[in-house]
Each structure stands twice: as C-alpha cells, then as structure tokens.
C-alpha positions in Angstrom: -0.2 -0.1 -0.1 1.3 3.1 -1.4 2.0 6.2 1.2 0.6 10.1 0.2 4.7 11.1 0.2 5.0 8.0 -2.7 2.8 10.6 -4.9 4.7 13.2 -4.4 8.6 11.2 -4.8 6.9 10.0 -8.0 7.1 13.1 -9.9 3.5 14.6 -8.3 3.9 18.6 -7.5 -0.2 19.4 -7.4 1.5 23.7 -6.9 3.3 22.8 -10.3 6.3 23.9 -8.3 9.4 24.6 -10.4 7.3 23.2 -13.4 6.2 26.3 -15.5 6.3 24.6 -18.7 4.4 21.8 -17.8 1.4 21.0 -19.9 -1.1 20.9 -17.0 -0.4 25.1 -16.3 -2.1 26.7 -19.1 -1.1 29.7 -20.7 -4.3 31.4 -19.8 -2.6 31.2 -15.6 -0.2 34.1 -16.8 -2.1 36.6 -19.1 -4.8 38.5 -19.1 -6.3 40.9 -16.9 -8.5 38.7 -14.7 -6.2 35.9 -14.2 -3.5 38.0 -12.5 -1.9 39.5 -15.1 -1.4 43.3 -16.4 -4.9 45.7 -16.1 -5.5 47.0 -19.6 -3.5 49.8 -20.6 -6.0 52.3 -20.2 -6.7 51.9 -16.7 -2.6 51.8 -16.0 -2.8 55.1 -18.1 -5.6 56.8 -16.3 -4.8 55.3 -13.0 -1.0 57.4 -13.4 -2.2 60.5 -14.5 -5.1 60.5 -11.7 -1.9 60.4 -9.4 -0.6 62.6 -11.0 -3.6 65.1 -10.7 -3.6 64.7 -7.1 -0.4 66.0 -7.0 -1.4 69.0 -8.8 -4.6 69.3 -6.6 -1.8 69.2 -3.5 -0.3 71.8 -4.8 -3.1 74.1 -5.2 -4.7 73.8 -1.5 -1.1 74.9 -0.5 -1.7 77.8 -2.6 -5.3 78.0 -1.2 -4.1 77.9 3.0 -1.4 80.5 1.5 -3.3 82.8 0.1 -6.7 82.7 3.1 -3.2 83.4 6.0 -1.8 86.3 3.8 -5.3 88.1 2.1 -5.8 89.6 5.2 -1.7 91.4 4.7 -2.3 94.2 2.4 0.6 97.1 3.9 -2.3 99.6 3.2 -2.5 98.6 0.3 -6.1 98.0 -2.1 -8.3 94.8 -1.0 -10.3 93.0 -3.1 -13.6 94.9 -3.0 -11.3 97.8 -5.2 -9.6 95.6 -7.3 -12.2 92.3 -8.5 -14.6 93.2 -11.2 -17.1 90.5 -10.6 -19.2 90.7 -13.9 -15.1 90.4 -15.4 -14.8 86.8 -13.1 -18.1 85.5 -13.8 -17.7 86.3 -17.8 -14.2 84.4 -17.1 -16.3 81.9 -15.3 -18.7 81.2 -17.9 -15.8 80.5 -20.7 -14.0 77.7 -18.9 -17.1 76.0 -17.7 -18.4 76.0 -21.9 -14.6 74.9 -22.6 -15.0 72.2 -20.1 -18.3 71.4 -21.4 -17.0 71.6 -25.0 -14.6 69.2 -24.2 -17.3 66.6 -23.2 -18.8 66.9 -26.6 -15.3 66.3 -28.3 -14.7 63.0 -25.6 -18.3 62.1 -27.4 -17.4 62.4 -30.5 -13.9 60.1 -30.2 -15.7 57.8 -29.1 -18.2 57.8 -32.2 -15.0 57.9 -34.4 -16.5 61.5 -35.7 -13.2 63.6 -36.7 -15.3 66.2 -38.0 -16.9 67.1 -34.7 -13.8 66.2 -32.7 -12.2 69.1 -34.7 -14.8 71.3 -33.9 -15.6 70.5 -30.3 -11.9 70.9 -29.7 -11.4 73.9 -31.8 -14.3 75.5 -29.5 -12.5 74.4 -26.5 -9.1 75.3 -27.3 -11.2 79.3 -28.4 -13.1 79.5 -25.2 -9.9 78.6 -22.9 -8.2 81.4 -25.3 -10.7 83.5 -23.9 -10.7 82.5 -20.4 -6.8 83.6 -20.5 -7.6 87.1 -22.7 -9.1 88.4 -19.7 -7.1 87.1 -17.0 -4.2 89.2 -18.6 -6.2 92.2 -19.4 -7.4 91.8 -15.3 -4.2 91.5 -14.2 -2.2 94.8 -16.6 -5.5 96.7 -15.1 -4.3 95.6 -11.6 -0.8 96.2 -12.4 -1.3 99.7 -13.8 -3.2 100.7 -11.0 0.0 99.8 -8.7 -1.5 96.7 -7.0 0.9 94.2 -8.6 2.3 91.4 -7.3 5.2 93.2 -5.0 2.8 95.3 -3.7 1.8 93.3 -0.6 1.7 90.1 0.9 -1.9 89.8 -0.3 -1.4 90.2 -3.8 2.0 88.0 -4.3 -0.2 85.4 -2.9 -3.6 86.4 -5.4 -1.2 86.3 -8.3 0.5 83.0 -7.5 -2.7 81.3 -6.6 -4.6 82.7 -10.2 -1.3 83.1 -12.4 -0.2 79.7 -11.6 -3.9 78.2 -13.1 -3.5 80.5 -15.4 -0.1 78.9 -16.5 -1.8 75.6 -16.2 -4.4 76.5 -18.8 -1.7 77.7 -21.1 -0.1 74.7 -21.1 -3.4 72.4 -21.8 -4.2 74.5 -24.6 -0.9 73.8 -26.6 -1.6 69.8 -25.4 -4.8 70.6 -27.1 -3.5 71.6 -29.9 -1.2 68.6 -29.7 -4.1 66.4 -29.6 -6.3 68.2 -32.2 -3.0 67.7 -34.6 -2.7 64.0 -33.5 -6.0 62.8 -34.1 -6.0 64.3 -37.4 -3.0 62.9 -38.7 -3.0 59.0 -37.0 -6.8 59.1 -36.5 -8.1 57.3 -33.5 -5.5 54.9 -32.2 -5.8 53.1 -29.2 -2.3 55.2 -27.7 -3.7 58.2 -28.8 -7.4 57.7 -27.4 -5.5 57.1 -24.3 -3.6 60.4 -24.2 -7.0 62.0 -25.4 -8.4 60.9 -22.5 -5.8 61.9 -19.8 -6.5 65.7 -21.6 -9.7 65.4 -20.7 -8.9 64.9 -16.9 -6.6 67.5 -16.8 -8.8 70.2 -18.7 -12.0 69.1 -16.5 -9.3 69.2 -13.3 -8.6 72.8 -14.1 -12.5 73.8 -14.4 -12.9 72.5 -10.7 -9.8 74.0 -9.5 -11.3 77.6 -11.0 -14.6 77.4 -9.4 -12.6 77.3 -6.0 -10.4 80.3 -7.2 -13.8 81.9 -8.0 -16.0 80.6 -4.6 -13.2 81.6 -1.9 -11.2 84.4 -3.9 -13.4 86.6 -6.0 -17.0 86.0 -3.7 -15.8 85.8 -0.6 -13.5 88.5 -1.1 -15.9 91.0 -2.5 -17.9 90.0 0.6 -15.7 90.2 3.5 -14.4 93.6 4.5 
C-alpha cells in the first residue's frame, strides 16, 4: 500500500513548483487582466494620470491655504473690493465652464470615431480657453496699472501666485489641446492617441474644478468680507 509521500516522490507536483512549462499549466494562468495578469493599458494610463492630478490638487491646496493666511496683509494697499470686478470674473468662469462642456462633447465624438465633430469640439474648447486667458491677462494688466502688482503686498503676492499658476496650467492645456488635434487628424483614433486624449480631458476638467474654487473662495468671498 503506497503512502501519500510516495505520490510526491513519484513526481506529483500539485502546486506546479518548478514546472512552469508543464502542459498541465495553461497559458491563461499567466496572462489576462482577469487571471492575475497586467491591467488593460487604458486603466494603467488613467490611474497613473490620476496620481498626477492629485499631486496638482495638493499643490493648489497649499496655494489656497497661503492665500487664506495672507489675504489680510495688504500693506495699506487696495483689497479685493477695490480690485475685483465680479462681472469680468463671471465671464471668465462662464467661458471656462463652456470649454469644459465642449471638451465633454469632444469625448463623445472620439467615442463615436467622428473626426469632424472631434475637431470642431476641440477647436471651440480651445477658443473658449483662449478667451478665458485673455480676460485674465486683461485683469492682471489693469491691477498692475493701478499699482497693485504682485510685489505691493503679501495679499497680492498670494493672489497673483494662485491665479497665475492656474493660468499657466490653462496655457499648457491649450498647447496640449493643439497637439491632440494634430495627432487625431494625422493618425486617427488609434488606441494610444485615445489614451492621451483621456489624460487631456482629465486635466482640463480638473482645471475647471480648481477655477470654481478660486472663483468662490477668492473672488466671491473676497468681495463680501471686509
């Protein structure tokens, strides 16, 4: 009568230790997202870019906190009530919100593989973003002409740093948008191009959310509080 150990000594290897090429081990055990293999590239790219977005959110959180601490340090200079025009800021907000909506329409056009509407939607997104930057640059120029530049007080230094950093991000987003339009037009809806487009849309919508925070906490509250 054979013992359980004799079966192992005879060559039985129930866990396939050292026998990865054995015919009993199928190839499917080592490949495929559902069988312990690597996740689809779309998930990996999206997850990695979300980490970048979160790091950007942390940076803006620090800038928001700095502004909140320094908002009252005006060195005898003008404050938000004297400098901010909510009509212009509301127009900036409307342009950026509309650009985010058009970016969403571009995402639908990419999903439908419609080149014409993809290009139109992205072009309108870019024009709205450029309009936002134009109004913001005009606001900065007006403040500087009044002697309220970033070096005048701690309040203005924090303001220009926070809002200017967001403006730089929008500028980078517009350059990225132009690159995406050229790639989609030249190479079509290839998988890697669609992955890059996914990252762009995440970036653009994140900028929209950050601006809503700036509009609410800097402009609205700034003009209400003394």
